C-alpha positions in Angstrom: 67.4 -50.0 -28.4 63.9 -50.1 -26.9 63.7 -53.9 -27.5 67.0 -54.4 -25.7 65.8 -52.4 -22.7 62.5 -54.3 -22.5 64.3 -57.6 -22.9 66.7 -56.7 -20.1 63.8 -55.7 -17.8 62.1 -59.1 -18.4 65.3 -61.0 -17.7 65.8 -59.1 -14.4 62.2 -59.7 -13.4 62.6 -63.4 -14.1 65.8 -63.5 -11.9 64.4 -61.4 -9.1 60.9 -63.0 -8.8 62.1 -66.3 -7.3 64.4 -64.4 -4.9 61.5 -62.3 -3.7 59.3 -65.3 -3.2 62.0 -67.1 -1.3 62.6 -64.1 1.0 58.9 -63.4 1.6 57.5 -64.4 5.0 55.3 -67.5 5.2 51.7 -66.3 5.6 48.8 -68.1 7.3 46.9 -70.5 5.1 43.7 -72.4 5.5 43.2 -74.5 8.7 45.2 -77.7 8.7 43.2 -80.9 7.7 43.9 -84.5 8.1 45.8 -84.5 4.8 48.0 -81.5 5.6 48.7 -81.8 9.3 48.9 -85.5 10.0 46.4 -88.3 10.1 44.0 -86.6 12.5 42.7 -83.0 12.9 44.0 -81.2 16.0 40.5 -80.8 17.4 37.9 -83.5 16.7 34.2 -83.5 17.4 32.3 -86.0 19.5 30.6 -87.2 16.3 33.9 -87.8 14.6 35.1 -89.9 17.6 31.8 -91.8 17.7 32.1 -92.6 14.0 35.8 -93.5 14.1 36.4 -95.4 17.3 37.5 -98.5 15.3 40.1 -96.4 13.3 43.5 -98.2 13.2 45.9 -97.2 16.0 43.3 -94.9 17.6 43.9 -94.5 21.3 41.4 -92.6 23.5 43.3 -91.0 26.4 41.1 -89.8 29.3 43.1 -87.4 31.5 40.5 -86.7 34.1 40.9 -87.6 37.8 40.5 -91.4 38.4 37.3 -91.0 40.4 35.7 -89.2 37.5 36.9 -91.8 35.0 35.5 -94.6 37.3 32.0 -93.0 37.3 31.9 -93.1 33.5 34.1 -92.7 30.4 34.1 -93.3 26.7 34.3 -97.0 26.0 37.8 -98.3 25.5 39.3 -95.1 26.9 42.4 -95.5 29.1 42.9 -93.2 32.1 46.2 -91.4 32.7 45.5 -88.2 34.6 47.3 -85.0 33.7 48.9 -84.0 37.1 51.9 -86.2 37.9 52.0 -87.8 34.5 51.9 -85.3 31.7 52.9 -82.3 33.8 54.5 -82.0 37.2 53.9 -79.8 40.3 57.4 -79.1 41.6 56.6 -76.4 44.2 53.4 -76.7 46.1 50.0 -78.2 45.8 48.0 -75.1 46.4 49.5 -73.0 43.6 51.1 -75.4 41.1 53.8 -74.4 38.7 53.4 -76.6 35.7 56.6 -78.2 34.4 57.1 -80.7 31.6 58.4 -84.0 33.0 62.0 -85.2 32.4 62.3 -86.9 29.0 62.9 -90.4 30.5 59.9 -90.2 32.8 57.7 -88.8 30.1 58.7 -91.5 27.6 58.0 -94.1 30.3 54.5 -92.6 30.8 53.8 -92.7 27.1 55.0 -96.3 26.9 52.9 -97.5 29.8 49.8 -95.8 28.2 50.4 -98.0 25.1 51.2 -95.0 22.9 53.6 -95.4 20.0 54.8 -93.2 17.3 52.0 -94.6 15.0 49.2 -93.9 17.5 46.4 -91.5 16.9 45.8 -90.1 20.3 42.6 -88.3 21.2 42.9 -86.5 24.6 39.6 -86.4 26.5 39.4 -84.0 29.4 36.9 -82.4 31.8 35.3 -79.2 30.4 32.7 -78.4 33.1 32.7 -76.6 36.4 34.3 -76.2 38.8 36.8 -73.9 37.1 35.8 -75.0 33.6 38.5 -72.9 31.7 41.3 -74.5 33.7 39.8 -77.9 32.9 39.8 -77.2 29.2 43.4 -76.0 29.5 44.3 -79.2 31.2 43.5 -81.4 28.2 45.4 -79.0 25.9 48.4 -79.2 28.2 48.5 -82.9 27.9 48.1 -82.8 24.1 50.9 -80.3 23.9 53.2 -82.5 26.1 52.6 -85.6 23.9 53.3 -83.6 20.8 56.5 -82.3 22.4 57.5 -85.9 23.1 57.4 -86.6 19.3 54.0 -88.2 18.8 52.7 -86.6 15.6 49.0 -87.5 15.6 47.5 -85.9 18.7 44.0 -84.4 19.0 41.7 -82.9 21.6 38.1 -84.0 21.9 36.0 -80.9 21.5 33.8 -80.5 24.5 35.6 -83.4 26.3 33.8 -86.2 28.2 31.1 -83.8 29.4 29.8 -83.0 25.9 30.0 -86.6 25.0 27.8 -87.5 28.0 25.5 -84.6 27.5 24.7 -85.8 24.0 23.7 -89.2 25.4 26.5 -91.1 23.7 27.4 -94.5 25.1 29.6 -94.7 28.2 31.3 -97.3 30.3 32.5 -97.9 33.8 34.9 -100.8 32.9 38.5 -100.1 33.7 40.7 -100.4 30.6 44.3 -101.5 31.1 46.6 -100.5 28.3 49.2 -102.8 26.8 52.5 -101.2 27.7 55.0 -100.6 24.9 58.4 -99.1 24.6 58.4 -95.6 23.3 61.5 -94.3 21.5 60.5 -90.9 20.1 62.5 -87.7 20.0 61.4 -84.7 22.1 61.1 -81.3 20.4 63.4 -79.5 22.9 62.8 -76.1 21.4 59.1 -76.1 22.4 59.8 -75.0 25.9 62.1 -72.0 26.6 63.7 -70.5 29.8 63.3 -67.2 31.6 66.8 -66.1 30.4 65.8 -66.9 26.8 62.6 -64.8 27.1 64.7 -61.9 28.6 66.9 -62.0 25.5 63.9 -61.9 23.2 62.2 -58.8 24.6 61.8 -56.3 21.8 63.0 -58.9 19.3 60.3 -61.5 19.1 56.6 -61.5 19.7 55.8 -62.3 23.4 52.2 -63.2 24.1 50.3 -63.2 27.4 47.5 -65.8 27.4 45.9 -64.7 30.7 42.7 -62.8 31.3 42.8 -59.1 30.2 42.5 -57.8 33.8 45.4 -59.9 34.9 47.5 -58.8 31.9 46.7 -55.2 32.5 47.6 -55.4 36.2 44.2 -54.8 37.7 44.2 -58.3 39.2 47.3 -60.0 40.7 47.3 -63.8 40.7 48.1 -65.5 44.0 51.1 -67.2 42.5 52.6 -64.0 41.1 54.8 -61.7 43.2 53.8 -58.7 41.1 50.8 -57.6 39.0 51.2 -56.9 35.3 52.9 -58.5 32.3 56.3 -59.1 30.7 57.5 -55.9 28.8 56.3 -55.8 25.1 54.0 -58.8 25.7 50.8 -58.6 23.7 47.5 -59.7 25.2 45.7 -62.7 23.6 43.6 -64.4 26.3 43.1 -68.1 25.6 39.5 -68.0 27.2 38.5 -65.9 24.1 39.1 -69.1 22.0 36.5 -71.1 24.0 32.7 -71.3 24.2 30.9 -72.5 27.4 27.4 -73.9 27.4 25.7 -73.2 30.7 22.6 -74.6 32.5 19.7 -72.5 33.9 21.6 -71.9 37.1 24.6 -70.5 35.2 26.9 -73.6 35.8 29.0 -74.7 32.9 27.7 -77.9 31.3 30.7 -78.2 28.9 33.2 -76.1 27.0 34.2 -76.2 23.3 36.7 -74.5 21.0 35.6 -71.6 18.8 35.3 -72.0 15.0 38.8 -72.2 13.4 38.1 -69.2 11.2 37.2 -67.0 14.2 40.3 -68.3 16.0 42.5 -67.4 13.0 41.0 -64.0 12.7 41.6 -63.2 16.4 45.2 -64.4 16.3 46.2 -62.7 13.1 44.7 -59.4 14.3 47.1 -59.5 17.3 50.1 -61.3 15.9 50.0 -60.6 12.2 49.9 -62.9 9.2 53.6 -64.0 9.2 53.3 -67.7 10.1 57.1 -68.1 10.5 57.8 -65.3 13.0 59.0 -66.4 16.5 56.2 -66.2 19.1 56.7 -67.0 22.8 53.6 -67.6 24.8 53.2 -67.5 28.6 50.5 -67.3 31.3 50.3 -67.7 35.1 51.8 -71.2 35.6 51.8 -72.9 32.2 48.3 -74.2 31.5 46.8 -71.3 29.5 50.1 -70.9 27.6 50.0 -74.6 26.5 46.5 -74.1 25.2 47.5 -71.0 23.3 50.5 -72.8 21.9 48.2 -75.6 20.7 45.7 -73.4 18.9 48.4 -71.2 17.3 50.7 -74.0 16.3 48.5 -76.9 15.6 45.2 -75.3 14.6 46.0 -72.0 13.0 49.4 -72.8 11.6 52.1 -70.5 13.1 55.2 -72.6 12.7 57.6 -71.1 15.3 55.8 -70.9 18.6 57.4 -71.6 22.0 56.2 -71.9 25.6 57.7 -70.1 28.5 56.8 -72.8 31.0 57.8 -70.9 34.1 55.5 -68.1 33.1 54.6 -65.2 35.3 55.1 -67.2 38.5 58.8 -67.7 37.8 59.2 -64.3 36.2 57.9 -62.3 39.1 59.8 -64.5 41.6 62.9 -62.8 40.2 63.1 -59.2 41.7 65.2 -58.1 38.7 62.8 -59.2 36.1 60.8 -56.2 34.8 57.0 -56.1 34.8 54.7 -53.6 33.1 51.3 -52.4 34.6 48.3 -50.5 33.2 49.4 -50.6 29.6 48.5 -52.5 26.5 51.5 -53.2 24.3 
């Protein structure tokens, strides 16, 4: 009798174990590498780029303003600035509301840049003052937009052009004209979500505010927001905490880099948990910081179901019926 009971328990365990494994949430693993993510790491060092500039299908995309590019850039880099190409300003120049371009226009931009589905794109931005954090976010926004468009191998150059130049690596002032190609990818529509979608997810999914803590808490009201505070239930995970800034003797930022991947994962998991498959919606003021947080959560750390509320707090607070919470950490 005892042998039958033991045998029965073993059989039940063998049946139940696969079911338990299948139902268990996907947990965070080690950082993605060139063999698990795609053909290129999400953030590459200046040394890596220096050593691999002849890598097949590698395209260096400088997204700084044309005058900065003209003064000096990484050899063979092409110049397609962020504003007006990789994100749009639909409302006013003073306080831009970032919006992803229409698919046709975006694909045209990608094609004119010579980017194909097989390209390995390294996005090079500005990482110094003025407003260094926004400059770092600009490159991340571009990388996120290209990934959204279906290009799989997209990376950010850590430290941007400013770190490259500060290290004394070779530069050029020669204008590089890309060879235009037809781009026929497929956009990942689910990456960007609407205000109504976010409203329906309050209390159901994790909503994350990527802005500075004082702004999230409501002590500071951004000029593009009609109200101070954050979306109800939103957790605070400021994207500037994921960056390091090197400063000169006068306190001006020389260049900015991303924190070590292990530190980034520890910060994210402490706020969001270890379940890599849970739905996470990120937002900020106008879309730049949110794109940066999406990039580090989805591409670097490995959360698989991350979305961007592109309208962010500017659109949210423009709606008098949309609720806002002040003086509270969720």
